[in-house]
N, CA, C, O and the ligand as a Tripos MOL2 file, in Angstrom:
@<TRIPOS>MOLECULE
protein
  265   263    67     0     0
PROTEIN
NO_CHARGES

@<TRIPOS>ATOM
      1 N         -30.0110    4.8590   62.8800 N.3       1 MET1
      2 CA        -30.8930    3.5380   62.6830 C.3       1 MET1
      3 C         -31.3980    3.6330   61.3250 C.2       1 MET1
      4 O         -32.0790    4.6000   60.9840 O.2       1 MET1
      5 N         -31.1010    2.6630   60.5090 N.am      2 SER2
      6 CA        -31.5800    2.6230   59.1880 C.3       2 SER2
      7 C         -32.3370    1.3240   58.8670 C.2       2 SER2
      8 O         -32.6380    1.0370   57.7080 O.2       2 SER2
      9 N         -32.6310    0.5650   59.8930 N.am      3 ASP3
     10 CA        -33.2840   -0.7630   59.7020 C.3       3 ASP3
     11 C         -34.6550   -0.8250   60.2110 C.2       3 ASP3
     12 O         -35.0120   -1.7480   60.9430 O.2       3 ASP3
     13 N         -35.5030    0.2040   59.8200 N.am      4 GLU4
     14 CA        -36.8200    0.0950   60.1670 C.3       4 GLU4
     15 C         -37.5140   -1.1000   59.5410 C.2       4 GLU4
     16 O         -37.4370   -1.3080   58.3300 O.2       4 GLU4
     17 N         -38.1910   -1.8840   60.3680 N.am      5 PRO5
     18 CA        -38.7580   -3.1710   59.9020 C.3       5 PRO5
     19 C         -39.9940   -2.9300   58.9770 C.2       5 PRO5
     20 O         -40.2560   -3.7230   58.0740 O.2       5 PRO5
     21 N         -40.7340   -1.8400   59.2160 N.am      6 ILE6
     22 CA        -41.8750   -1.4970   58.3760 C.3       6 ILE6
     23 C         -41.7990   -0.0340   57.9820 C.2       6 ILE6
     24 O         -41.1710    0.7900   58.6470 O.2       6 ILE6
     25 N         -42.4500    0.2460   56.8980 N.am      7 LYS7
     26 CA        -42.4380    1.6430   56.4870 C.3       7 LYS7
     27 C         -43.9270    1.9380   55.9780 C.2       7 LYS7
     28 O         -44.3050    1.7120   54.8290 O.2       7 LYS7
     29 N         -44.6750    2.4460   56.9470 N.am      8 LEU8
     30 CA        -46.0570    2.7990   56.6160 C.3       8 LEU8
     31 C         -46.3270    4.2140   56.9930 C.2       8 LEU8
     32 O         -47.4260    4.7100   56.7460 O.2       8 LEU8
     33 N         -45.3740    4.8930   57.5810 N.am      9 ALA9
     34 CA        -45.7050    6.2300   58.1570 C.3       9 ALA9
     35 C         -45.8440    7.3560   57.2100 C.2       9 ALA9
     36 O         -46.0770    8.4910   57.6260 O.2       9 ALA9
     37 N         -45.7040    7.0760   55.8990 N.am     10 GLU10
     38 CA        -45.7400    8.0790   54.9690 C.3      10 GLU10
     39 C         -47.0760    8.3260   54.3400 C.2      10 GLU10
     40 O         -47.1650    9.1380   53.4190 O.2      10 GLU10
     41 N         -48.1110    7.6770   54.7800 N.am     11 GLY11
     42 CA        -49.4390    7.9090   54.2880 C.3      11 GLY11
     43 C         -50.2150    6.6510   54.1380 C.2      11 GLY11
     44 O         -49.7840    5.5580   54.5050 O.2      11 GLY11
     45 N         -51.3850    6.8450   53.5790 N.am     12 ALA12
     46 CA        -52.3470    5.7500   53.4540 C.3      12 ALA12
     47 C         -51.7470    4.5560   52.7020 C.2      12 ALA12
     48 O         -50.9600    4.7910   51.7850 O.2      12 ALA12
     49 N         -52.0350    3.3960   52.9940 N.am     13 MET13
     50 CA        -51.4330    2.2410   52.2640 C.3      13 MET13
     51 C         -52.2630    1.0850   52.5020 C.2      13 MET13
     52 O         -52.6660    0.7960   53.6280 O.2      13 MET13
     53 N         -52.5360    0.3920   51.4220 N.am     14 ALA14
     54 CA        -53.3630   -0.8630   51.5330 C.3      14 ALA14
     55 C         -52.7640   -1.7680   52.3870 C.2      14 ALA14
     56 O         -51.5390   -1.8870   52.3510 O.2      14 ALA14
     57 N         -53.5290   -2.5210   53.2590 N.am     15 ALA15
     58 CA        -52.9660   -3.4940   54.1520 C.3      15 ALA15
     59 C         -52.2010   -4.5660   53.3870 C.2      15 ALA15
     60 O         -52.6840   -5.0870   52.3810 O.2      15 ALA15
     61 N         -51.1010   -4.8650   53.8310 N.am     16 PRO16
     62 CA        -50.2900   -5.9370   53.1830 C.3      16 PRO16
     63 C         -50.8570   -7.2880   53.4150 C.2      16 PRO16
     64 O         -51.1820   -7.5940   54.5620 O.2      16 PRO16
     65 N         -51.0070   -8.1370   52.4250 N.am     17 ARG17
     66 CA        -51.4630   -9.4740   52.5870 C.3      17 ARG17
     67 C         -50.3740  -10.2160   53.2460 C.2      17 ARG17
     68 O         -49.1960  -10.0740   52.9180 O.2      17 ARG17
     69 N         -50.7840  -11.0210   54.1960 N.am     18 GLN18
     70 CA        -49.8450  -11.8590   54.8810 C.3      18 GLN18
     71 C         -49.9260  -13.3620   54.4550 C.2      18 GLN18
     72 O         -50.6600  -14.1700   55.0250 O.2      18 GLN18
     73 N         -49.1740  -13.6400   53.4890 N.am     19 SER19
     74 CA        -49.1280  -14.9460   52.8970 C.3      19 SER19
     75 C         -50.3420  -15.8960   53.0780 C.2      19 SER19
     76 O         -50.3530  -16.8850   53.8110 O.2      19 SER19
     77 N         -51.3640  -15.4510   52.3030 N.am     20 GLY20
     78 CA        -52.5250  -16.2830   52.3460 C.3      20 GLY20
     79 C         -53.4990  -16.0250   53.4180 C.2      20 GLY20
     80 O         -54.5840  -16.6040   53.3660 O.2      20 GLY20
     81 N         -53.2260  -15.2010   54.4040 N.am     21 ARG21
     82 CA        -54.1460  -14.8640   55.4390 C.3      21 ARG21
     83 C         -54.6060  -13.4090   55.3270 C.2      21 ARG21
     84 O         -53.8160  -12.4650   55.2890 O.2      21 ARG21
     85 N         -55.8410  -13.3000   55.2820 N.am     22 ILE22
     86 CA        -56.4650  -12.0010   55.1830 C.3      22 ILE22
     87 C         -56.9830  -11.5890   56.6090 C.2      22 ILE22
     88 O         -57.8320  -12.2990   57.1480 O.2      22 ILE22
     89 N         -56.5820  -10.6520   57.1340 N.am     23 GLU23
     90 CA        -56.9850  -10.1380   58.4640 C.3      23 GLU23
     91 C         -58.3120   -9.3450   58.3420 C.2      23 GLU23
     92 O         -58.4070   -8.4700   57.4810 O.2      23 GLU23
     93 N         -59.2930   -9.6160   59.1440 N.am     24 ASN24
     94 CA        -60.5090   -8.8720   59.0310 C.3      24 ASN24
     95 C         -60.4540   -7.7060   60.0200 C.2      24 ASN24
     96 O         -60.9560   -7.7960   61.1410 O.2      24 ASN24
     97 N         -59.8800   -6.6940   59.6100 N.am     25 HIS25
     98 CA        -59.8750   -5.4290   60.3880 C.3      25 HIS25
     99 C         -61.1960   -4.7500   60.2000 C.2      25 HIS25
    100 O         -61.8290   -4.8590   59.1500 O.2      25 HIS25
    101 N         -61.6070   -4.0460   61.2260 N.am     26 VAL26
    102 CA        -62.8240   -3.3200   61.1070 C.3      26 VAL26
    103 C         -62.5130   -1.7910   61.4230 C.2      26 VAL26
    104 O         -61.6800   -1.4660   62.2690 O.2      26 VAL26
    105 N         -63.2130   -0.9250   60.7110 N.am     27 CYS27
    106 CA        -62.9720    0.5330   60.8170 C.3      27 CYS27
    107 C         -63.1330    0.9360   62.3230 C.2      27 CYS27
    108 O         -64.0730    0.5710   63.0290 O.2      27 CYS27
    109 N         -62.1280    1.7090   62.7120 N.am     28 GLU28
    110 CA        -62.2180    2.1590   64.2000 C.3      28 GLU28
    111 C         -63.1080    3.3680   64.3070 C.2      28 GLU28
    112 O         -63.4170    3.8120   65.4130 O.2      28 GLU28
    113 N         -63.4920    3.8670   63.2740 N.am     29 PHE29
    114 CA        -64.4120    5.1510   63.5020 C.3      29 PHE29
    115 C         -65.6550    4.8110   64.2560 C.2      29 PHE29
    116 O         -66.2250    3.7440   64.0320 O.2      29 PHE29
    117 N         -66.1230    5.6910   65.1690 N.am     30 ASP30
    118 CA        -67.2680    5.3990   65.9610 C.3      30 ASP30
    119 C         -68.4450    4.7650   65.1710 C.2      30 ASP30
    120 O         -68.9090    5.3350   64.1830 O.2      30 ASP30
    121 N         -68.8950    3.6380   65.5980 N.am     31 GLU31
    122 CA        -70.1140    3.0630   65.1790 C.3      31 GLU31
    123 C         -70.0960    2.8260   63.7150 C.2      31 GLU31
    124 O         -71.1730    2.7740   63.1220 O.2      31 GLU31
    125 N         -68.9150    2.6690   63.0350 N.am     32 CYS32
    126 CA        -68.8800    2.4180   61.5940 C.3      32 CYS32
    127 C         -68.9620    0.9370   61.4280 C.2      32 CYS32
    128 O         -69.9540    0.4050   60.9300 O.2      32 CYS32
    129 N         -67.9020    0.2600   61.8500 N.am     33 GLY33
    130 CA        -67.8970   -1.1300   61.7600 C.3      33 GLY33
    131 C         -67.7410   -1.7380   60.3980 C.2      33 GLY33
    132 O         -67.9060   -2.9500   60.2590 O.2      33 GLY33
    133 N         -67.4610   -1.0350   59.4780 N.am     34 LYS34
    134 CA        -67.1850   -1.5730   58.0810 C.3      34 LYS34
    135 C         -65.8960   -2.3220   58.0830 C.2      34 LYS34
    136 O         -65.0990   -2.2400   59.0180 O.2      34 LYS34
    137 N         -65.7090   -3.0310   57.0540 N.am     35 ARG35
    138 CA        -64.3890   -3.6160   56.7790 C.3      35 ARG35
    139 C         -63.3770   -2.5070   56.5190 C.2      35 ARG35
    140 O         -63.6750   -1.5140   55.8560 O.2      35 ARG35
    141 N         -62.1750   -2.6980   57.0560 N.am     36 ALA36
    142 CA        -61.1640   -1.5700   57.0250 C.3      36 ALA36
    143 C         -59.9570   -2.0410   56.3190 C.2      36 ALA36
    144 O         -59.0790   -2.6160   56.9630 O.2      36 ALA36
    145 N         -59.8310   -1.8360   54.9680 N.am     37 PRO37
    146 CA        -58.7120   -2.2370   54.2140 C.3      37 PRO37
    147 C         -57.5200   -1.2540   54.3540 C.2      37 PRO37
    148 O         -56.4230   -1.5810   53.9010 O.2      37 PRO37
    149 N         -57.6960   -0.1080   54.9450 N.am     38 PHE38
    150 CA        -56.6570    0.8740   55.1110 C.3      38 PHE38
    151 C         -56.0160    0.8130   56.4630 C.2      38 PHE38
    152 O         -56.6290    1.1380   57.4810 O.2      38 PHE38
    153 N         -54.7400    0.3810   56.4630 N.am     39 GLY39
    154 CA        -54.0320    0.4070   57.7620 C.3      39 GLY39
    155 C         -53.0590    1.5300   57.9140 C.2      39 GLY39
    156 O         -52.3780    1.9040   56.9590 O.2      39 GLY39
    157 N         -52.9840    2.0560   59.0610 N.am     40 PHE40
    158 CA        -52.0590    3.2100   59.3590 C.3      40 PHE40
    159 C         -51.2340    2.8720   60.4950 C.2      40 PHE40
    160 O         -51.7550    2.5320   61.5580 O.2      40 PHE40
    161 N         -49.9710    2.9430   60.3430 N.am     41 ALA41
    162 CA        -49.0790    2.5600   61.4610 C.3      41 ALA41
    163 C         -47.8840    3.4670   61.5390 C.2      41 ALA41
    164 O         -47.3760    3.9120   60.5100 O.2      41 ALA41
    165 N         -47.4200    3.7530   62.7400 N.am     42 LYS42
    166 CA        -46.2000    4.3500   62.9890 C.3      42 LYS42
    167 C         -45.1570    3.3060   63.5760 C.2      42 LYS42
    168 O         -45.6050    2.2850   64.0970 O.2      42 LYS42
    169 N         -43.9050    3.4960   63.5220 N.am     43 PRO43
    170 CA        -43.0310    2.6200   64.0710 C.3      43 PRO43
    171 C         -43.2360    2.5340   65.5770 C.2      43 PRO43
    172 O         -43.4050    3.5540   66.2460 O.2      43 PRO43
    173 N         -43.2210    1.2710   66.1280 N.am     44 ARG44
    174 CA        -43.3580    1.0940   67.6070 C.3      44 ARG44
    175 C         -44.7880    1.6180   68.1090 C.2      44 ARG44
    176 O         -44.9410    2.0190   69.2630 O.2      44 ARG44
    177 N         -45.7280    1.5910   67.2540 N.am     45 GLN45
    178 CA        -47.0990    1.8950   67.8260 C.3      45 GLN45
    179 C         -48.1050    0.9240   67.0780 C.2      45 GLN45
    180 O         -47.8930    0.5350   65.9290 O.2      45 GLN45
    181 N         -49.1900    0.5740   67.8020 N.am     46 PRO46
    182 CA        -50.0660   -0.2830   67.2490 C.3      46 PRO46
    183 C         -50.7490    0.3700   65.9470 C.2      46 PRO46
    184 O         -50.9240    1.5870   65.9030 O.2      46 PRO46
    185 N         -51.1060   -0.4200   64.9550 N.am     47 SER47
    186 CA        -51.7000    0.1900   63.7440 C.3      47 SER47
    187 C         -53.1130    0.4860   63.9820 C.2      47 SER47
    188 O         -53.7490   -0.0580   64.8840 O.2      47 SER47
    189 N         -53.6060    1.3460   63.1750 N.am     48 HIS48
    190 CA        -55.1000    1.7300   63.2040 C.3      48 HIS48
    191 C         -55.7030    1.4140   61.7790 C.2      48 HIS48
    192 O         -55.0620    1.5040   60.7310 O.2      48 HIS48
    193 N         -56.9150    1.0640   61.8770 N.am     49 TRP49
    194 CA        -57.5520    0.6110   60.6190 C.3      49 TRP49
    195 C         -58.8470    1.4120   60.2960 C.2      49 TRP49
    196 O         -59.6520    1.6710   61.1910 O.2      49 TRP49
    197 N         -59.0160    1.7550   59.1560 N.am     50 PHE50
    198 CA        -60.2260    2.5110   58.7190 C.3      50 PHE50
    199 C         -60.7720    2.1140   57.3730 C.2      50 PHE50
    200 O         -60.0490    1.5800   56.5320 O.2      50 PHE50
    201 N         -62.0230    2.3680   57.1690 N.am     51 CYS51
    202 CA        -62.5450    2.0110   55.8330 C.3      51 CYS51
    203 C         -62.2090    3.0740   54.9160 C.2      51 CYS51
    204 O         -61.4860    4.0160   55.2410 O.2      51 CYS51
    205 N         -62.7640    2.9250   53.6860 N.am     52 PHE52
    206 CA        -62.4230    3.9570   52.6600 C.3      52 PHE52
    207 C         -62.9970    5.3770   53.0870 C.2      52 PHE52
    208 O         -62.3610    6.4190   52.9260 O.2      52 PHE52
    209 N         -64.1670    5.3130   53.6030 N.am     53 GLU53
    210 CA        -64.8510    6.4660   53.9750 C.3      53 GLU53
    211 C         -64.0930    7.2660   55.0420 C.2      53 GLU53
    212 O         -64.0300    8.4950   55.0210 O.2      53 GLU53
    213 N         -63.5690    6.5530   55.9020 N.am     54 HIS54
    214 CA        -62.9240    7.2420   57.1010 C.3      54 HIS54
    215 C         -61.3810    7.2190   57.1210 C.2      54 HIS54
    216 O         -60.7430    7.5160   58.1310 O.2      54 HIS54
    217 N         -60.8280    6.8620   55.9830 N.am     55 ARG55
    218 CA        -59.3050    6.8010   56.0240 C.3      55 ARG55
    219 C         -58.7500    8.1190   56.3370 C.2      55 ARG55
    220 O         -57.6420    8.2050   56.8660 O.2      55 ARG55
    221 N         -59.4460    9.1490   56.0450 N.am     56 GLU56
    222 CA        -58.9030   10.5160   56.4170 C.3      56 GLU56
    223 C         -58.5270   10.6140   57.8620 C.2      56 GLU56
    224 O         -57.5830   11.3180   58.2210 O.2      56 GLU56
    225 N         -59.2940    9.8770   58.7420 N.am     57 HIS57
    226 CA        -59.0040    9.8510   60.1190 C.3      57 HIS57
    227 C         -57.6750    9.0920   60.3710 C.2      57 HIS57
    228 O         -56.9690    9.3970   61.3330 O.2      57 HIS57
    229 N         -57.3630    8.1870   59.5820 N.am     58 GLY58
    230 CA        -55.9680    7.5910   59.6290 C.3      58 GLY58
    231 C         -54.9480    8.5090   59.3950 C.2      58 GLY58
    232 O         -53.9560    8.6020   60.1180 O.2      58 GLY58
    233 N         -55.1880    9.2860   58.2680 N.am     59 ASP59
    234 CA        -54.2580   10.3590   57.9020 C.3      59 ASP59
    235 C         -53.8980   11.3300   59.1140 C.2      59 ASP59
    236 O         -52.7590   11.7170   59.3740 O.2      59 ASP59
    237 N         -55.0860   11.6670   59.8290 N.am     60 ARG60
    238 CA        -54.8450   12.5050   60.9550 C.3      60 ARG60
    239 C         -54.1170   11.7860   61.9880 C.2      60 ARG60
    240 O         -53.2640   12.4060   62.6240 O.2      60 ARG60
    241 N         -54.3340   10.5880   62.2340 N.am     61 HIS61
    242 CA        -53.6400    9.7090   63.2270 C.3      61 HIS61
    243 C         -52.1080    9.8190   62.8710 C.2      61 HIS61
    244 O         -51.2990   10.0530   63.7690 O.2      61 HIS61
    245 N         -51.7180    9.6560   61.5930 N.am     62 LEU62
    246 CA        -50.3610    9.7160   61.1860 C.3      62 LEU62
    247 C         -49.7590   11.0970   61.4590 C.2      62 LEU62
    248 O         -48.6040   11.2150   61.8690 O.2      62 LEU62
    249 N         -50.5440   12.1110   61.2300 N.am     63 ALA63
    250 CA        -50.1510   13.4870   61.5160 C.3      63 ALA63
    251 C         -49.9910   13.8800   62.9940 C.2      63 ALA63
    252 O         -49.4810   14.9420   63.3510 O.2      63 ALA63
    253 N         -50.4820   12.9120   63.8440 N.am     64 GLY64
    254 CA        -50.4040   13.1210   65.2640 C.3      64 GLY64
    255 C         -51.4920   13.8980   65.8950 C.2      64 GLY64
    256 O         -51.3720   14.3260   67.0430 O.2      64 GLY64
    257 N         -52.5370   14.0900   65.1880 N.am     65 VAL65
    258 CA        -53.7500   14.7220   65.7120 C.3      65 VAL65
    259 C         -54.7010   13.7080   66.1310 C.2      65 VAL65
    260 O         -54.9780   12.7580   65.3980 O.2      65 VAL65
    261 N         -55.2510   13.8860   67.3720 N.am     66 ARG66
    262 CA        -56.2520   12.9500   67.7950 C.3      66 ARG66
    263 C         -57.5940   13.4430   67.7060 C.2      66 ARG66
    264 O         -58.5380   12.7270   68.0420 O.2      66 ARG66
    265 ZN        -65.5020    3.6920   58.6240 Zn       67 ZN67
@<TRIPOS>BOND
     1     1     2 1
     2     2     3 1
     3     3     4 2
     4     3     5 am
     5     5     6 1
     6     6     7 1
     7     7     8 2
     8     7     9 am
     9     9    10 1
    10    10    11 1
    11    11    12 2
    12    11    13 am
    13    13    14 1
    14    14    15 1
    15    15    16 2
    16    15    17 am
    17    17    18 1
    18    18    19 1
    19    19    20 2
    20    19    21 am
    21    21    22 1
    22    22    23 1
    23    23    24 2
    24    23    25 am
    25    25    26 1
    26    26    27 1
    27    27    28 2
    28    27    29 am
    29    29    30 1
    30    30    31 1
    31    31    32 2
    32    31    33 am
    33    33    34 1
    34    34    35 1
    35    35    36 2
    36    35    37 am
    37    37    38 1
    38    38    39 1
    39    39    40 2
    40    39    41 am
    41    41    42 1
    42    42    43 1
    43    43    44 2
    44    43    45 am
    45    45    46 1
    46    46    47 1
    47    47    48 2
    48    47    49 am
    49    49    50 1
    50    50    51 1
    51    51    52 2
    52    51    53 am
    53    53    54 1
    54    54    55 1
    55    55    56 2
    56    55    57 am
    57    57    58 1
    58    58    59 1
    59    59    60 2
    60    59    61 am
    61    61    62 1
    62    62    63 1
    63    63    64 2
    64    63    65 am
    65    65    66 1
    66    66    67 1
    67    67    68 2
    68    67    69 am
    69    69    70 1
    70    70    71 1
    71    71    72 2
    72    71    73 am
    73    73    74 1
    74    74    75 1
    75    75    76 2
    76    75    77 am
    77    77    78 1
    78    78    79 1
    79    79    80 2
    80    79    81 am
    81    81    82 1
    82    82    83 1
    83    83    84 2
    84    83    85 am
    85    85    86 1
    86    86    87 1
    87    87    88 2
    88    87    89 am
    89    89    90 1
    90    90    91 1
    91    91    92 2
    92    91    93 am
    93    93    94 1
    94    94    95 1
    95    95    96 2
    96    95    97 am
    97    97    98 1
    98    98    99 1
    99    99   100 2
   100    99   101 am
   101   101   102 1
   102   102   103 1
   103   103   104 2
   104   103   105 am
   105   105   106 1
   106   106   107 1
   107   107   108 2
   108   107   109 am
   109   109   110 1
   110   110   111 1
   111   111   112 2
   112   111   113 am
   113   113   114 1
   114   114   115 1
   115   115   116 2
   116   115   117 am
   117   117   118 1
   118   118   119 1
   119   119   120 2
   120   119   121 am
   121   121   122 1
   122   122   123 1
   123   123   124 2
   124   123   125 am
   125   125   126 1
   126   126   127 1
   127   127   128 2
   128   127   129 am
   129   129   130 1
   130   130   131 1
   131   131   132 2
   132   131   133 am
   133   133   134 1
   134   134   135 1
   135   135   136 2
   136   135   137 am
   137   137   138 1
   138   138   139 1
   139   139   140 2
   140   139   141 am
   141   141   142 1
   142   142   143 1
   143   143   144 2
   144   143   145 am
   145   145   146 1
   146   146   147 1
   147   147   148 2
   148   147   149 am
   149   149   150 1
   150   150   151 1
   151   151   152 2
   152   151   153 am
   153   153   154 1
   154   154   155 1
   155   155   156 2
   156   155   157 am
   157   157   158 1
   158   158   159 1
   159   159   160 2
   160   159   161 am
   161   161   162 1
   162   162   163 1
   163   163   164 2
   164   163   165 am
   165   165   166 1
   166   166   167 1
   167   167   168 2
   168   167   169 am
   169   169   170 1
   170   170   171 1
   171   171   172 2
   172   171   173 am
   173   173   174 1
   174   174   175 1
   175   175   176 2
   176   175   177 am
   177   177   178 1
   178   178   179 1
   179   179   180 2
   180   179   181 am
   181   181   182 1
   182   182   183 1
   183   183   184 2
   184   183   185 am
   185   185   186 1
   186   186   187 1
   187   187   188 2
   188   187   189 am
   189   189   190 1
   190   190   191 1
   191   191   192 2
   192   191   193 am
   193   193   194 1
   194   194   195 1
   195   195   196 2
   196   195   197 am
   197   197   198 1
   198   198   199 1
   199   199   200 2
   200   199   201 am
   201   201   202 1
   202   202   203 1
   203   203   204 2
   204   203   205 am
   205   205   206 1
   206   206   207 1
   207   207   208 2
   208   207   209 am
   209   209   210 1
   210   210   211 1
   211   211   212 2
   212   211   213 am
   213   213   214 1
   214   214   215 1
   215   215   216 2
   216   215   217 am
   217   217   218 1
   218   218   219 1
   219   219   220 2
   220   219   221 am
   221   221   222 1
   222   222   223 1
   223   223   224 2
   224   223   225 am
   225   225   226 1
   226   226   227 1
   227   227   228 2
   228   227   229 am
   229   229   230 1
   230   230   231 1
   231   231   232 2
   232   231   233 am
   233   233   234 1
   234   234   235 1
   235   235   236 2
   236   235   237 am
   237   237   238 1
   238   238   239 1
   239   239   240 2
   240   239   241 am
   241   241   242 1
   242   242   243 1
   243   243   244 2
   244   243   245 am
   245   245   246 1
   246   246   247 1
   247   247   248 2
   248   247   249 am
   249   249   250 1
   250   250   251 1
   251   251   252 2
   252   251   253 am
   253   253   254 1
   254   254   255 1
   255   255   256 2
   256   255   257 am
   257   257   258 1
   258   258   259 1
   259   259   260 2
   260   259   261 am
   261   261   262 1
   262   262   263 1
   263   263   264 2
@<TRIPOS>SUBSTRUCTURE
     1 MET1         2 RESIDUE 1 A MET
     2 SER2         6 RESIDUE 1 A SER
     3 ASP3        10 RESIDUE 1 A ASP
     4 GLU4        14 RESIDUE 1 A GLU
     5 PRO5        18 RESIDUE 1 A PRO
     6 ILE6        22 RESIDUE 1 A ILE
     7 LYS7        26 RESIDUE 1 A LYS
     8 LEU8        30 RESIDUE 1 A LEU
     9 ALA9        34 RESIDUE 1 A ALA
    10 GLU10       38 RESIDUE 1 A GLU
    11 GLY11       42 RESIDUE 1 A GLY
    12 ALA12       46 RESIDUE 1 A ALA
    13 MET13       50 RESIDUE 1 A MET
    14 ALA14       54 RESIDUE 1 A ALA
    15 ALA15       58 RESIDUE 1 A ALA
    16 PRO16       62 RESIDUE 1 A PRO
    17 ARG17       66 RESIDUE 1 A ARG
    18 GLN18       70 RESIDUE 1 A GLN
    19 SER19       74 RESIDUE 1 A SER
    20 GLY20       78 RESIDUE 1 A GLY
    21 ARG21       82 RESIDUE 1 A ARG
    22 ILE22       86 RESIDUE 1 A ILE
    23 GLU23       90 RESIDUE 1 A GLU
    24 ASN24       94 RESIDUE 1 A ASN
    25 HIS25       98 RESIDUE 1 A HIS
    26 VAL26      102 RESIDUE 1 A VAL
    27 CYS27      106 RESIDUE 1 A CYS
    28 GLU28      110 RESIDUE 1 A GLU
    29 PHE29      114 RESIDUE 1 A PHE
    30 ASP30      118 RESIDUE 1 A ASP
    31 GLU31      122 RESIDUE 1 A GLU
    32 CYS32      126 RESIDUE 1 A CYS
    33 GLY33      130 RESIDUE 1 A GLY
    34 LYS34      134 RESIDUE 1 A LYS
    35 ARG35      138 RESIDUE 1 A ARG
    36 ALA36      142 RESIDUE 1 A ALA
    37 PRO37      146 RESIDUE 1 A PRO
    38 PHE38      150 RESIDUE 1 A PHE
    39 GLY39      154 RESIDUE 1 A GLY
    40 PHE40      158 RESIDUE 1 A PHE
    41 ALA41      162 RESIDUE 1 A ALA
    42 LYS42      166 RESIDUE 1 A LYS
    43 PRO43      170 RESIDUE 1 A PRO
    44 ARG44      174 RESIDUE 1 A ARG
    45 GLN45      178 RESIDUE 1 A GLN
    46 PRO46      182 RESIDUE 1 A PRO
    47 SER47      186 RESIDUE 1 A SER
    48 HIS48      190 RESIDUE 1 A HIS
    49 TRP49      194 RESIDUE 1 A TRP
    50 PHE50      198 RESIDUE 1 A PHE
    51 CYS51      202 RESIDUE 1 A CYS
    52 PHE52      206 RESIDUE 1 A PHE
    53 GLU53      210 RESIDUE 1 A GLU
    54 HIS54      214 RESIDUE 1 A HIS
    55 ARG55      218 RESIDUE 1 A ARG
    56 GLU56      222 RESIDUE 1 A GLU
    57 HIS57      226 RESIDUE 1 A HIS
    58 GLY58      230 RESIDUE 1 A GLY
    59 ASP59      234 RESIDUE 1 A ASP
    60 ARG60      238 RESIDUE 1 A ARG
    61 HIS61      242 RESIDUE 1 A HIS
    62 LEU62      246 RESIDUE 1 A LEU
    63 ALA63      250 RESIDUE 1 A ALA
    64 GLY64      254 RESIDUE 1 A GLY
    65 VAL65      258 RESIDUE 1 A VAL
    66 ARG66      262 RESIDUE 1 A ARG
    67 ZN67       265 GROUP 0 **** ****
């Protein structure tokens, strides 16, 4: 399989802009609630969003640690 539609699994990455539409993601960290510009996604799994402060939790998500 060489046709992965997205490639985000290699680390933190700014959320891609979707042609004029900015999605308002919110940090998933407990009671944080800040805007979350950092999206983390693995193929065939829902993406997770974290703010700058908590993006390390996204790194852990990518590493498979909960
Ligand atoms: Zn946060």
